[in-house]
N, C-alpha and C positions, 0 to 999 in steps of 0.2 A: 209439639206444642198443642196444648187442647185446644186453643182456637183454630189451628190448621184443619186438627183431625175433623173440629165440627164442620166446617167448611166443604171437607170432601163428602163427608158421611151426608150432608143436606145435598148436594148437587147431587153425587148417585141415588138419592131417595128421589129426587127432583125427576132426573132424565128417566128413572126405572118405570115410572107412572107415565112417563110421554108428556110431564106439563111444562109450557114454559115457564119463565121467571115470574110472567105478570099473570097466569093462570093461578100459581101456588101464591100470590099476594093477595089475588082475590079471593081465595077460598080459606088463605087464613087471616083473611081481614089485615092482612100489612100491607106497607106500601111496597111497591116495585123496588124502587132506591134503597131500601132497608131490606130487602133478599138479596139485591145485589151486594151491600156492603156486606153480607153476611157469607155469602157464597164466595166472597172475593176477599174473604177474611181482614175486612175493616172493622166489625164489630162482633160482639160476643152475645149471645143470646140470654135473656133471664129464663126462669123457669115458665114465666107466662110465656115466653115468645116460641118454649118450646112445644109448649101445651097446644099455641096456636098452628106451630106449623105441623104438630103430629096429626090435627084435625084436619088442616087441609091437604096433607097427603093421603089421610084415612089409614094411618101406621098408628101402632101403639107408640107412647114416648119412649118406650126402650129400645126401640129401633133406631132411633137418632142418637140415645144415650151410650147404648151398649158396643157400638163398635170404637166409641171415642174413649170409654173406661177401658174396654181390653188391651188396647194400644198403650195408653197412657199408664195402665199400673202394671206394665210389664218393665219398665223402668224401673233400676235394682233401688232408687231414691227417687219417687214419683214427684215429690213435692218441691224437687230442686226443676222441674219443669213449669210450674206455676208462673200465670204472667200476671 
């Protein structure tokens, strides 16, 4: 599922930068609770949120989106996985 993949990518990016969830929340101008919900697979990000997260992580938005796209698009029928 796309949502699960995004939560994994977000957590990997955050931990690779040695940021706590609180530090990312502060840097991205988002709440700690929202970061927890994203990483916990409870929420899906909007494009605006992805941009804020990218800024907070100091990465290009592609670094959050491309790994999700690559895994998702390998499915024979990628549209069957949308939720």
